[in-house]
BALOBA-1460 file (C-alpha; in Angstrom, 3 decimals):
// residues 389
<rec num="1" residu="m" x="-24.584" y="22.892" z="-24.949"/>
<rec num="2" residu="q" x="-24.879" y="18.955" z="-24.182"/>
<rec num="3" residu="t" x="-24.258" y="18.339" z="-20.540"/>
<rec num="4" residu="m" x="-21.331" y="15.761" z="-20.284"/>
<rec num="5" residu="k" x="-22.470" y="12.571" z="-18.017"/>
<rec num="6" residu="t" x="-20.419" y="11.950" z="-15.261"/>
<rec num="7" residu="h" x="-20.117" y="9.021" z="-13.716"/>
<rec num="8" residu="t" x="-18.444" y="9.353" z="-10.361"/>
<rec num="9" residu="v" x="-15.953" y="6.353" z="-8.956"/>
<rec num="10" residu="g" x="-15.300" y="6.616" z="-4.959"/>
<rec num="11" residu="i" x="-12.277" y="5.158" z="-4.542"/>
<rec num="12" residu="v" x="-10.479" y="4.003" z="-1.351"/>
<rec num="13" residu="m" x="-6.702" y="4.349" z="-1.232"/>
<rec num="14" residu="n" x="-4.940" y="2.644" z="1.014"/>
<rec num="15" residu="g" x="-1.009" y="3.233" z="1.429"/>
<rec num="16" residu="v" x="-0.724" y="6.152" z="-0.366"/>
<rec num="17" residu="t" x="1.127" y="8.124" z="2.452"/>
<rec num="18" residu="g" x="4.140" y="6.104" z="1.061"/>
<rec num="19" residu="r" x="6.491" y="6.722" z="-1.663"/>
<rec num="20" residu="m" x="5.115" y="4.771" z="-4.327"/>
<rec num="21" residu="g" x="1.719" y="5.117" z="-3.622"/>
<rec num="22" residu="m" x="2.237" y="8.980" z="-2.742"/>
<rec num="23" residu="n" x="4.200" y="10.185" z="-6.021"/>
<rec num="24" residu="q" x="2.699" y="7.502" z="-8.880"/>
<rec num="25" residu="h" x="-0.757" y="6.286" z="-8.062"/>
<rec num="26" residu="l" x="-2.253" y="9.102" z="-5.691"/>
<rec num="27" residu="l" x="-0.407" y="12.469" z="-7.619"/>
<rec num="28" residu="r" x="0.468" y="11.239" z="-11.096"/>
<rec num="29" residu="s" x="-2.329" y="9.024" z="-11.825"/>
<rec num="30" residu="v" x="-5.566" y="9.859" z="-9.855"/>
<rec num="31" residu="v" x="-4.890" y="13.835" z="-8.561"/>
<rec num="32" residu="a" x="-3.561" y="13.697" z="-12.834"/>
<rec num="33" residu="i" x="-6.991" y="11.928" z="-13.724"/>
<rec num="34" residu="i" x="-8.805" y="14.837" z="-11.785"/>
<rec num="35" residu="k" x="-7.239" y="17.543" z="-13.175"/>
<rec num="36" residu="q" x="-7.647" y="16.678" z="-16.645"/>
<rec num="37" residu="g" x="-11.295" y="16.778" z="-16.201"/>
<rec num="38" residu="g" x="-11.729" y="12.978" z="-15.837"/>
<rec num="39" residu="v" x="-11.403" y="9.577" z="-18.159"/>
<rec num="40" residu="k" x="-13.252" y="10.817" z="-21.474"/>
<rec num="41" residu="l" x="-15.188" y="8.309" z="-22.669"/>
<rec num="42" residu="g" x="-15.514" y="9.978" z="-26.346"/>
<rec num="43" residu="d" x="-19.870" y="10.338" z="-26.235"/>
<rec num="44" residu="g" x="-20.449" y="12.675" z="-23.858"/>
<rec num="45" residu="e" x="-19.145" y="10.696" z="-21.105"/>
<rec num="46" residu="r" x="-16.649" y="10.796" z="-18.846"/>
<rec num="47" residu="i" x="-15.295" y="8.649" z="-15.318"/>
<rec num="48" residu="m" x="-14.339" y="11.002" z="-12.559"/>
<rec num="49" residu="p" x="-12.235" y="9.355" z="-9.690"/>
<rec num="50" residu="d" x="-13.527" y="10.231" z="-5.930"/>
<rec num="51" residu="p" x="-10.561" y="9.324" z="-3.909"/>
<rec num="52" residu="i" x="-10.605" y="9.162" z="0.077"/>
<rec num="53" residu="l" x="-7.541" y="8.445" z="1.496"/>
<rec num="54" residu="v" x="-7.149" y="6.288" z="4.523"/>
<rec num="55" residu="g" x="-4.694" y="4.875" z="6.851"/>
<rec num="56" residu="r" x="-3.129" y="5.174" z="10.405"/>
<rec num="57" residu="n" x="-1.729" y="8.348" z="10.818"/>
<rec num="58" residu="a" x="-4.153" y="11.400" z="10.827"/>
<rec num="59" residu="d" x="-1.509" y="13.860" z="10.486"/>
<rec num="60" residu="k" x="-0.009" y="12.259" z="7.288"/>
<rec num="61" residu="l" x="-3.687" y="11.959" z="5.884"/>
<rec num="62" residu="e" x="-4.339" y="15.486" z="6.479"/>
<rec num="63" residu="s" x="-1.074" y="16.836" z="5.074"/>
<rec num="64" residu="l" x="-1.243" y="14.968" z="1.718"/>
<rec num="65" residu="a" x="-4.950" y="15.409" z="1.090"/>
<rec num="66" residu="a" x="-4.699" y="19.280" z="1.547"/>
<rec num="67" residu="r" x="-1.447" y="18.760" z="-0.750"/>
<rec num="68" residu="a" x="-2.999" y="17.183" z="-3.310"/>
<rec num="69" residu="g" x="-6.521" y="19.020" z="-3.287"/>
<rec num="70" residu="i" x="-8.297" y="16.323" z="-1.754"/>
<rec num="71" residu="v" x="-11.360" y="16.844" z="0.531"/>
<rec num="72" residu="r" x="-12.309" y="13.135" z="1.697"/>
<rec num="73" residu="w" x="-9.364" y="11.066" z="4.083"/>
<rec num="74" residu="t" x="-10.147" y="9.083" z="7.385"/>
<rec num="75" residu="t" x="-8.352" y="6.539" z="9.685"/>
<rec num="76" residu="d" x="-11.417" y="4.013" z="9.345"/>
<rec num="77" residu="v" x="-10.985" y="2.353" z="6.957"/>
<rec num="78" residu="p" x="-13.980" y="-0.281" z="7.670"/>
<rec num="79" residu="s" x="-16.523" y="2.815" z="7.783"/>
<rec num="80" residu="a" x="-14.985" y="3.776" z="4.070"/>
<rec num="81" residu="l" x="-15.038" y="0.645" z="2.973"/>
<rec num="82" residu="a" x="-19.370" y="0.206" z="4.296"/>
<rec num="83" residu="d" x="-19.899" y="3.478" z="2.096"/>
<rec num="84" residu="p" x="-21.428" y="2.398" z="-0.656"/>
<rec num="85" residu="h" x="-20.401" y="5.544" z="-2.507"/>
<rec num="86" residu="n" x="-16.430" y="3.827" z="-2.564"/>
<rec num="87" residu="t" x="-16.625" y="1.136" z="-5.365"/>
<rec num="88" residu="v" x="-13.162" y="0.703" z="-5.888"/>
<rec num="89" residu="y" x="-10.343" y="0.181" z="-2.655"/>
<rec num="90" residu="f" x="-6.951" y="0.387" z="-3.751"/>
<rec num="91" residu="d" x="-3.833" y="-0.811" z="-1.820"/>
<rec num="92" residu="a" x="-0.458" y="0.146" z="-2.062"/>
<rec num="93" residu="q" x="0.493" y="-0.712" z="1.743"/>
<rec num="94" residu="v" x="3.504" y="-2.484" z="2.764"/>
<rec num="95" residu="t" x="3.177" y="-5.974" z="1.163"/>
<rec num="96" residu="n" x="2.923" y="-7.910" z="4.416"/>
<rec num="97" residu="l" x="-0.633" y="-5.899" z="4.931"/>
<rec num="98" residu="r" x="-1.421" y="-6.206" z="1.378"/>
<rec num="99" residu="v" x="-3.365" y="-9.622" z="1.900"/>
<rec num="100" residu="l" x="-5.955" y="-8.426" z="4.797"/>
<rec num="101" residu="g" x="-6.515" y="-5.181" z="3.089"/>
<rec num="102" residu="v" x="-7.398" y="-6.789" z="-0.115"/>
<rec num="103" residu="r" x="-10.011" y="-9.900" z="1.560"/>
<rec num="104" residu="q" x="-11.801" y="-6.893" z="3.889"/>
<rec num="105" residu="a" x="-12.542" y="-5.214" z="0.334"/>
<rec num="106" residu="i" x="-13.302" y="-7.930" z="-1.160"/>
<rec num="107" residu="a" x="-15.510" y="-9.053" z="1.365"/>
<rec num="108" residu="a" x="-17.226" y="-5.476" z="1.444"/>
<rec num="109" residu="g" x="-17.941" y="-6.227" z="-2.265"/>
<rec num="110" residu="k" x="-15.343" y="-3.700" z="-3.599"/>
<rec num="111" residu="h" x="-13.490" y="-3.619" z="-6.975"/>
<rec num="112" residu="i" x="-9.426" y="-4.303" z="-6.346"/>
<rec num="113" residu="y" x="-6.774" y="-2.657" z="-7.605"/>
<rec num="114" residu="c" x="-3.460" y="-3.441" z="-5.843"/>
<rec num="115" residu="e" x="0.024" y="-2.698" z="-6.181"/>
<rec num="116" residu="k" x="2.174" y="-6.279" z="-6.820"/>
<rec num="117" residu="p" x="3.233" y="-8.496" z="-5.026"/>
<rec num="118" residu="t" x="-0.484" y="-8.594" z="-4.252"/>
<rec num="119" residu="a" x="1.224" y="-11.472" z="-1.550"/>
<rec num="120" residu="l" x="4.048" y="-12.942" z="0.022"/>
<rec num="121" residu="t" x="3.103" y="-16.402" z="-1.458"/>
<rec num="122" residu="t" x="1.259" y="-18.338" z="-4.119"/>
<rec num="123" residu="s" x="-1.305" y="-19.763" z="-2.113"/>
<rec num="124" residu="e" x="-2.519" y="-16.850" z="-0.478"/>
<rec num="125" residu="a" x="-1.647" y="-14.358" z="-3.914"/>
<rec num="126" residu="y" x="-4.490" y="-16.941" z="-5.700"/>
<rec num="127" residu="d" x="-6.973" y="-17.067" z="-3.167"/>
<rec num="128" residu="l" x="-7.242" y="-13.384" z="-3.417"/>
<rec num="129" residu="y" x="-8.314" y="-14.260" z="-7.041"/>
<rec num="130" residu="v" x="-10.212" y="-16.961" z="-6.221"/>
<rec num="131" residu="r" x="-12.109" y="-14.684" z="-3.566"/>
<rec num="132" residu="a" x="-12.634" y="-12.118" z="-6.098"/>
<rec num="133" residu="k" x="-14.293" y="-14.108" z="-8.575"/>
<rec num="134" residu="a" x="-16.335" y="-15.757" z="-6.150"/>
<rec num="135" residu="r" x="-17.573" y="-12.303" z="-4.870"/>
<rec num="136" residu="g" x="-18.101" y="-11.102" z="-8.076"/>
<rec num="137" residu="v" x="-16.033" y="-7.849" z="-8.043"/>
<rec num="138" residu="k" x="-13.440" y="-6.689" z="-10.664"/>
<rec num="139" residu="h" x="-9.715" y="-6.847" z="-10.137"/>
<rec num="140" residu="g" x="-6.829" y="-5.473" z="-11.028"/>
<rec num="141" residu="v" x="-2.741" y="-5.422" z="-10.381"/>
<rec num="142" residu="v" x="-0.373" y="-2.774" z="-11.175"/>
<rec num="143" residu="q" x="1.809" y="-3.926" z="-14.313"/>
<rec num="144" residu="d" x="3.155" y="-0.491" z="-14.659"/>
<rec num="145" residu="k" x="6.237" y="-1.353" z="-17.185"/>
<rec num="146" residu="l" x="4.076" y="-2.586" z="-20.068"/>
<rec num="147" residu="w" x="2.735" y="1.151" z="-20.909"/>
<rec num="148" residu="l" x="6.810" y="2.683" z="-20.301"/>
<rec num="149" residu="p" x="7.676" y="4.283" z="-23.504"/>
<rec num="150" residu="g" x="10.816" y="2.108" z="-23.917"/>
<rec num="151" residu="l" x="8.602" y="-1.334" z="-23.700"/>
<rec num="152" residu="l" x="5.750" y="-0.158" z="-25.532"/>
<rec num="153" residu="k" x="8.152" y="0.445" z="-28.518"/>
<rec num="154" residu="l" x="9.977" y="-3.185" z="-28.068"/>
<rec num="155" residu="k" x="5.874" y="-4.933" z="-28.036"/>
<rec num="156" residu="m" x="5.886" y="-3.131" z="-31.946"/>
<rec num="157" residu="l" x="8.823" y="-4.454" z="-32.996"/>
<rec num="158" residu="v" x="7.987" y="-7.771" z="-31.236"/>
<rec num="159" residu="d" x="4.629" y="-7.345" z="-33.537"/>
<rec num="160" residu="t" x="5.989" y="-6.596" z="-36.595"/>
<rec num="161" residu="g" x="8.176" y="-9.227" z="-36.435"/>
<rec num="162" residu="f" x="11.255" y="-6.871" z="-36.419"/>
<rec num="163" residu="f" x="13.390" y="-9.989" z="-34.543"/>
<rec num="164" residu="g" x="12.437" y="-12.595" z="-36.653"/>
<rec num="165" residu="r" x="12.915" y="-15.725" z="-34.454"/>
<rec num="166" residu="i" x="13.599" y="-14.113" z="-31.106"/>
<rec num="167" residu="l" x="16.657" y="-15.998" z="-29.346"/>
<rec num="168" residu="s" x="17.247" y="-14.132" z="-25.559"/>
<rec num="169" residu="v" x="15.923" y="-11.140" z="-23.302"/>
<rec num="170" residu="r" x="18.553" y="-9.645" z="-21.214"/>
<rec num="171" residu="g" x="17.314" y="-7.356" z="-18.416"/>
<rec num="172" residu="e" x="19.615" y="-5.175" z="-16.422"/>
<rec num="173" residu="f" x="17.773" y="-3.099" z="-13.570"/>
<rec num="174" residu="g" x="18.940" y="-1.481" z="-10.535"/>
<rec num="175" residu="y" x="21.448" y="1.430" z="-8.850"/>
<rec num="176" residu="w" x="22.875" y="2.092" z="-6.172"/>
<rec num="177" residu="v" x="20.593" y="2.533" z="-2.914"/>
<rec num="178" residu="f" x="22.888" y="4.531" z="-0.373"/>
<rec num="179" residu="e" x="23.000" y="2.339" z="2.830"/>
<rec num="180" residu="g" x="21.387" y="5.371" z="5.185"/>
<rec num="181" residu="n" x="24.845" y="6.548" z="6.737"/>
<rec num="182" residu="p" x="26.423" y="8.999" z="6.056"/>
<rec num="183" residu="v" x="24.150" y="9.166" z="2.851"/>
<rec num="184" residu="p" x="20.195" y="8.807" z="3.395"/>
<rec num="185" residu="s" x="18.873" y="5.937" z="1.550"/>
<rec num="186" residu="q" x="16.648" y="6.779" z="-1.113"/>
<rec num="187" residu="r" x="14.260" y="3.741" z="-0.235"/>
<rec num="188" residu="p" x="12.257" y="2.612" z="2.671"/>
<rec num="189" residu="s" x="14.418" y="0.749" z="5.369"/>
<rec num="190" residu="w" x="11.488" y="-2.072" z="5.103"/>
<rec num="191" residu="n" x="12.782" y="-3.340" z="1.454"/>
<rec num="192" residu="y" x="15.678" y="-4.758" z="3.245"/>
<rec num="193" residu="r" x="13.762" y="-6.451" z="5.900"/>
<rec num="194" residu="k" x="12.669" y="-9.997" z="4.906"/>
<rec num="195" residu="e" x="10.268" y="-10.133" z="8.323"/>
<rec num="196" residu="d" x="8.503" y="-6.871" z="6.511"/>
<rec num="197" residu="g" x="8.225" y="-8.298" z="2.996"/>
<rec num="198" residu="g" x="11.628" y="-6.822" z="1.829"/>
<rec num="199" residu="g" x="13.404" y="-8.288" z="-1.030"/>
<rec num="200" residu="v" x="14.733" y="-7.040" z="-4.278"/>
<rec num="201" residu="i" x="13.583" y="-10.941" z="-5.769"/>
<rec num="202" residu="f" x="9.872" y="-10.296" z="-4.254"/>
<rec num="203" residu="d" x="10.085" y="-6.872" z="-5.795"/>
<rec num="204" residu="m" x="11.421" y="-7.435" z="-8.977"/>
<rec num="205" residu="l" x="10.606" y="-10.637" z="-10.137"/>
<rec num="206" residu="c" x="6.666" y="-10.220" z="-9.899"/>
<rec num="207" residu="h" x="7.840" y="-7.316" z="-12.524"/>
<rec num="208" residu="w" x="9.907" y="-9.924" z="-15.057"/>
<rec num="209" residu="r" x="6.642" y="-12.362" z="-14.890"/>
<rec num="210" residu="y" x="4.380" y="-10.005" z="-16.531"/>
<rec num="211" residu="v" x="7.266" y="-8.338" z="-18.720"/>
<rec num="212" residu="l" x="7.921" y="-12.055" z="-20.110"/>
<rec num="213" residu="d" x="4.725" y="-13.598" z="-20.445"/>
<rec num="214" residu="n" x="3.193" y="-10.348" z="-22.657"/>
<rec num="215" residu="l" x="5.772" y="-9.428" z="-24.664"/>
<rec num="216" residu="f" x="8.066" y="-12.807" z="-25.119"/>
<rec num="217" residu="g" x="6.286" y="-15.800" z="-23.781"/>
<rec num="218" residu="n" x="5.164" y="-17.636" z="-20.829"/>
<rec num="219" residu="v" x="8.013" y="-18.026" z="-18.235"/>
<rec num="220" residu="t" x="8.176" y="-21.943" z="-17.644"/>
<rec num="221" residu="s" x="11.129" y="-22.368" z="-15.429"/>
<rec num="222" residu="v" x="13.447" y="-20.434" z="-13.474"/>
<rec num="223" residu="s" x="17.187" y="-20.472" z="-12.034"/>
<rec num="224" residu="c" x="17.752" y="-17.626" z="-9.357"/>
<rec num="225" residu="l" x="20.376" y="-16.268" z="-6.750"/>
<rec num="226" residu="g" x="20.229" y="-13.864" z="-4.587"/>
<rec num="227" residu="a" x="22.243" y="-12.363" z="-2.433"/>
<rec num="228" residu="t" x="22.425" y="-9.460" z="0.609"/>
<rec num="229" residu="h" x="25.543" y="-7.712" z="-0.111"/>
<rec num="230" residu="i" x="25.362" y="-5.226" z="1.887"/>
<rec num="231" residu="p" x="24.289" y="-6.199" z="5.847"/>
<rec num="232" residu="d" x="23.911" y="-3.203" z="7.481"/>
<rec num="233" residu="r" x="21.790" y="-0.478" z="7.277"/>
<rec num="234" residu="w" x="20.426" y="2.578" z="8.874"/>
<rec num="235" residu="d" x="16.628" y="3.714" z="9.232"/>
<rec num="236" residu="e" x="14.582" y="6.840" z="8.587"/>
<rec num="237" residu="q" x="15.417" y="7.291" z="12.261"/>
<rec num="238" residu="g" x="19.435" y="6.836" z="12.221"/>
<rec num="239" residu="v" x="19.415" y="3.836" z="13.734"/>
<rec num="240" residu="q" x="21.544" y="1.034" z="12.219"/>
<rec num="241" residu="y" x="19.702" y="-2.429" z="11.512"/>
<rec num="242" residu="e" x="20.782" y="-5.702" z="10.011"/>
<rec num="243" residu="a" x="19.182" y="-6.502" z="6.137"/>
<rec num="244" residu="t" x="17.870" y="-9.648" z="6.580"/>
<rec num="245" residu="a" x="16.283" y="-9.308" z="2.960"/>
<rec num="246" residu="d" x="18.316" y="-9.929" z="-0.022"/>
<rec num="247" residu="d" x="19.724" y="-6.760" z="-2.780"/>
<rec num="248" residu="a" x="20.432" y="-8.245" z="-5.173"/>
<rec num="249" residu="a" x="19.338" y="-11.115" z="-7.491"/>
<rec num="250" residu="y" x="20.320" y="-12.825" z="-11.131"/>
<rec num="251" residu="a" x="18.263" y="-15.053" z="-12.364"/>
<rec num="252" residu="t" x="17.482" y="-16.818" z="-15.488"/>
<rec num="253" residu="m" x="14.395" y="-17.784" z="-17.100"/>
<rec num="254" residu="l" x="12.959" y="-20.379" z="-19.742"/>
<rec num="255" residu="l" x="10.242" y="-19.299" z="-21.610"/>
<rec num="256" residu="a" x="7.978" y="-21.902" z="-23.622"/>
<rec num="257" residu="n" x="8.921" y="-20.650" z="-26.789"/>
<rec num="258" residu="g" x="12.395" y="-21.462" z="-25.958"/>
<rec num="259" residu="v" x="13.749" y="-17.946" z="-25.371"/>
<rec num="260" residu="v" x="16.262" y="-17.417" z="-22.780"/>
<rec num="261" residu="a" x="15.837" y="-14.846" z="-20.607"/>
<rec num="262" residu="q" x="18.589" y="-13.604" z="-17.924"/>
<rec num="263" residu="f" x="17.552" y="-10.602" z="-15.761"/>
<rec num="264" residu="n" x="20.501" y="-9.162" z="-13.421"/>
<rec num="265" residu="s" x="18.057" y="-7.206" z="-10.403"/>
<rec num="266" residu="s" x="19.970" y="-5.054" z="-8.010"/>
<rec num="267" residu="w" x="20.059" y="-2.155" z="-5.029"/>
<rec num="268" residu="t" x="23.892" y="-2.511" z="-4.945"/>
<rec num="269" residu="v" x="24.990" y="-1.923" z="-8.547"/>
<rec num="270" residu="r" x="26.235" y="1.438" z="-10.328"/>
<rec num="271" residu="v" x="25.056" y="2.224" z="-13.211"/>
<rec num="272" residu="r" x="27.147" y="2.612" z="-16.533"/>
<rec num="273" residu="r" x="23.917" y="2.047" z="-19.033"/>
<rec num="274" residu="d" x="21.395" y="3.661" z="-21.198"/>
<rec num="275" residu="d" x="19.083" y="3.888" z="-18.363"/>
<rec num="276" residu="l" x="17.891" y="2.187" z="-14.726"/>
<rec num="277" residu="l" x="16.385" y="-0.348" z="-16.534"/>
<rec num="278" residu="t" x="17.967" y="-1.795" z="-19.671"/>
<rec num="279" residu="l" x="16.260" y="-4.485" z="-22.159"/>
<rec num="280" residu="q" x="18.145" y="-6.537" z="-24.918"/>
<rec num="281" residu="v" x="16.344" y="-8.893" z="-27.210"/>
<rec num="282" residu="d" x="18.372" y="-10.584" z="-29.609"/>
<rec num="283" residu="g" x="16.558" y="-12.641" z="-33.134"/>
<rec num="284" residu="t" x="17.709" y="-13.937" z="-36.074"/>
<rec num="285" residu="k" x="16.963" y="-10.797" z="-37.861"/>
<rec num="286" residu="g" x="17.390" y="-8.359" z="-35.605"/>
<rec num="287" residu="s" x="18.746" y="-6.630" z="-32.210"/>
<rec num="288" residu="a" x="16.751" y="-3.737" z="-29.766"/>
<rec num="289" residu="v" x="17.875" y="-2.158" z="-26.515"/>
<rec num="290" residu="a" x="14.882" y="-0.543" z="-24.749"/>
<rec num="291" residu="g" x="15.173" y="1.620" z="-21.674"/>
<rec num="292" residu="l" x="12.190" y="3.302" z="-19.786"/>
<rec num="293" residu="r" x="11.502" y="5.658" z="-22.573"/>
<rec num="294" residu="d" x="13.951" y="4.999" z="-25.375"/>
<rec num="295" residu="c" x="14.764" y="2.329" z="-27.906"/>
<rec num="296" residu="v" x="17.355" y="1.367" z="-30.804"/>
<rec num="297" residu="i" x="18.048" y="-1.003" z="-32.958"/>
<rec num="298" residu="q" x="20.169" y="-3.055" z="-35.105"/>
<rec num="299" residu="p" x="18.894" y="-5.077" z="-37.723"/>
<rec num="300" residu="y" x="20.906" y="-7.953" z="-39.721"/>
<rec num="301" residu="e" x="22.031" y="-5.595" z="-42.244"/>
<rec num="302" residu="a" x="23.523" y="-3.324" z="-40.410"/>
<rec num="303" residu="t" x="25.278" y="-5.979" z="-37.706"/>
<rec num="304" residu="p" x="29.157" y="-5.529" z="-38.051"/>
<rec num="305" residu="r" x="31.324" y="-8.238" z="-38.350"/>
<rec num="306" residu="a" x="32.992" y="-8.664" z="-35.674"/>
<rec num="307" residu="v" x="36.248" y="-9.935" z="-35.433"/>
<rec num="308" residu="w" x="38.247" y="-11.328" z="-32.098"/>
<rec num="309" residu="n" x="41.285" y="-9.640" z="-31.422"/>
<rec num="310" residu="p" x="42.330" y="-8.658" z="-28.001"/>
<rec num="311" residu="d" x="45.848" y="-7.255" z="-29.374"/>
<rec num="312" residu="i" x="44.740" y="-4.043" z="-30.963"/>
<rec num="313" residu="p" x="42.579" y="-1.495" z="-30.146"/>
<rec num="314" residu="s" x="39.070" y="-1.999" z="-31.472"/>
<rec num="315" residu="p" x="38.174" y="-0.860" z="-35.540"/>
<rec num="316" residu="i" x="34.390" y="-0.841" z="-34.769"/>
<rec num="317" residu="n" x="32.809" y="1.387" z="-32.173"/>
<rec num="318" residu="y" x="29.626" y="-1.147" z="-31.119"/>
<rec num="319" residu="f" x="27.699" y="1.853" z="-30.308"/>
<rec num="320" residu="e" x="27.537" y="2.753" z="-33.810"/>
<rec num="321" residu="n" x="25.294" y="1.465" z="-36.295"/>
<rec num="322" residu="w" x="22.092" y="1.378" z="-33.939"/>
<rec num="323" residu="t" x="18.861" y="3.451" z="-34.884"/>
<rec num="324" residu="q" x="17.098" y="5.154" z="-32.514"/>
<rec num="325" residu="v" x="12.678" y="4.255" z="-32.627"/>
<rec num="326" residu="p" x="11.027" y="7.006" z="-33.427"/>
<rec num="327" residu="g" x="8.625" y="8.921" z="-30.493"/>
<rec num="328" residu="g" x="8.685" y="9.562" z="-26.907"/>
<rec num="329" residu="d" x="6.910" y="12.649" z="-26.236"/>
<rec num="330" residu="e" x="3.144" y="11.238" z="-26.698"/>
<rec num="331" residu="y" x="3.771" y="8.744" z="-23.897"/>
<rec num="332" residu="d" x="1.495" y="9.229" z="-20.921"/>
<rec num="333" residu="n" x="2.535" y="8.536" z="-17.575"/>
<rec num="334" residu="a" x="2.734" y="4.760" z="-17.383"/>
<rec num="335" residu="f" x="0.971" y="4.194" z="-13.986"/>
<rec num="336" residu="k" x="-2.110" y="6.619" z="-14.721"/>
<rec num="337" residu="v" x="-2.505" y="4.822" z="-18.066"/>
<rec num="338" residu="q" x="-3.227" y="1.418" z="-16.363"/>
<rec num="339" residu="w" x="-5.523" y="3.949" z="-13.909"/>
<rec num="340" residu="e" x="-7.385" y="5.061" z="-16.746"/>
<rec num="341" residu="l" x="-7.749" y="1.273" z="-18.204"/>
<rec num="342" residu="f" x="-9.044" y="-0.352" z="-14.582"/>
<rec num="343" residu="l" x="-11.450" y="2.850" z="-14.450"/>
<rec num="344" residu="r" x="-13.174" y="2.046" z="-17.462"/>
<rec num="345" residu="h" x="-13.080" y="-1.478" z="-17.025"/>
<rec num="346" residu="v" x="-15.179" y="-0.627" z="-13.852"/>
<rec num="347" residu="v" x="-17.450" y="1.772" z="-15.511"/>
<rec num="348" residu="k" x="-17.619" y="-0.122" z="-18.843"/>
<rec num="349" residu="n" x="-16.940" y="-3.229" z="-18.538"/>
<rec num="350" residu="e" x="-14.105" y="-2.773" z="-20.990"/>
<rec num="351" residu="p" x="-11.213" y="-5.689" z="-21.191"/>
<rec num="352" residu="f" x="-8.964" y="-5.943" z="-18.427"/>
<rec num="353" residu="r" x="-6.414" y="-8.640" z="-18.455"/>
<rec num="354" residu="w" x="-4.144" y="-7.859" z="-15.474"/>
<rec num="355" residu="g" x="-5.993" y="-9.117" z="-12.715"/>
<rec num="356" residu="l" x="-5.532" y="-10.735" z="-9.260"/>
<rec num="357" residu="l" x="-4.621" y="-14.081" z="-11.143"/>
<rec num="358" residu="e" x="-1.668" y="-12.105" z="-13.180"/>
<rec num="359" residu="g" x="-0.531" y="-11.040" z="-9.721"/>
<rec num="360" residu="a" x="-0.540" y="-14.414" z="-8.487"/>
<rec num="361" residu="k" x="1.627" y="-15.509" z="-11.488"/>
<rec num="362" residu="g" x="4.615" y="-12.756" z="-10.351"/>
<rec num="363" residu="v" x="4.364" y="-13.965" z="-6.720"/>
<rec num="364" residu="q" x="4.570" y="-17.503" z="-7.916"/>
<rec num="365" residu="l" x="7.740" y="-16.861" z="-10.227"/>
<rec num="366" residu="a" x="9.122" y="-15.148" z="-7.274"/>
<rec num="367" residu="e" x="8.718" y="-17.766" z="-4.615"/>
<rec num="368" residu="k" x="10.421" y="-19.864" z="-6.992"/>
<rec num="369" residu="g" x="12.985" y="-17.877" z="-7.461"/>
<rec num="370" residu="m" x="13.473" y="-18.179" z="-3.836"/>
<rec num="371" residu="e" x="13.075" y="-22.039" z="-3.757"/>
<rec num="372" residu="s" x="15.899" y="-22.121" z="-6.732"/>
<rec num="373" residu="w" x="18.297" y="-20.174" z="-4.393"/>
<rec num="374" residu="q" x="17.739" y="-22.368" z="-1.255"/>
<rec num="375" residu="k" x="18.310" y="-25.777" z="-3.308"/>
<rec num="376" residu="r" x="20.478" y="-24.308" z="-5.691"/>
<rec num="377" residu="t" x="18.789" y="-25.856" z="-8.781"/>
<rec num="378" residu="w" x="16.088" y="-25.266" z="-11.801"/>
<rec num="379" residu="i" x="12.720" y="-24.836" z="-10.533"/>
<rec num="380" residu="d" x="9.614" y="-25.355" z="-13.071"/>
<rec num="381" residu="i" x="6.822" y="-23.121" z="-12.849"/>
<rec num="382" residu="p" x="3.420" y="-24.550" z="-13.313"/>
<rec num="383" residu="p" x="0.482" y="-22.833" z="-14.554"/>
<rec num="384" residu="l" x="-1.955" y="-21.017" z="-12.313"/>
<rec num="385" residu="e" x="-5.652" y="-22.297" z="-13.148"/>
<rec num="386" residu="t" x="-8.271" y="-19.985" z="-13.862"/>
<rec num="387" residu="g" x="-11.493" y="-21.877" z="-12.310"/>
<rec num="388" residu="d" x="-13.089" y="-21.487" z="-15.568"/>
<rec num="389" residu="d" x="-15.412" y="-24.325" z="-16.453"/>
């Protein structure tokens, strides 16, 4: 029997005691890859992650490592970065700590994989890209929504020309996040403090930038209104605090090809739609509505001939005449899919286009959205240079 060649990749995982880092990146991605026997390369080779959990709280790290079945953890981040066995650095810390962590890892010669937003300013986010390129390390930024089943179905519809000429994209995202009293909040309190890097504009416009750029066209300008609808919340210790960050954002974006995109993002909305995220795409030949997993379509020939008459009950059930796009069970966790692609990029140099420059574009849209809100005007989005000769 031929022995499988294993490429072991030491990964410094910083920030995985938090909700997103623990659930999506550690347990559902890296640990899941280990349990499945690594990333199979198809020719008698595999990639096996070997994570070391790092952070500031030894008790949390030890408990999480035991839960995940991981042996290595430490509060000594510099020693983890100095270990040549560890070739990748992953960062899921709170946003205002990310720049320093990534800079240190780049200086140590580690390949970079990190959450978004990569920074709180475009200049800092772009600087991370410049540093990584100069150091010659590979780099990636989490852009998980591209691998959601619903968006993969939308991408297929775009690629096959189902929509004809795309006219508009309308996104609705959000849910009610409890204030913390009397019902405990389901999001961390720092999300609602601007001084800690919180706010829905920086959290979600980074997502919408890569969704729009990759599926529909490059974003060229933005008009955004933010709001702090709930001024006071209660933190994890039950202490009341002032919410200094925006909890809702209402943004309109123009794409280079003329498509108009509108996204409402809110932690102060009650859901009455198909999913926590829905995207409606309207084109000359048909429309589609996608959620996280499902997608329905209505081609031109199935479009009802609506007539406006508010004096009688509508004779049309507008939820009919939509057809489900097949598929759904065969899709893996979106975060895990991108982790596997990045590990293949690190080990086999396979293409991976979702790097720190793309992360900087997301920060740029968020920053321009904030500027638009402050100035109450449209703001252009200039292209970020790749630095290639």
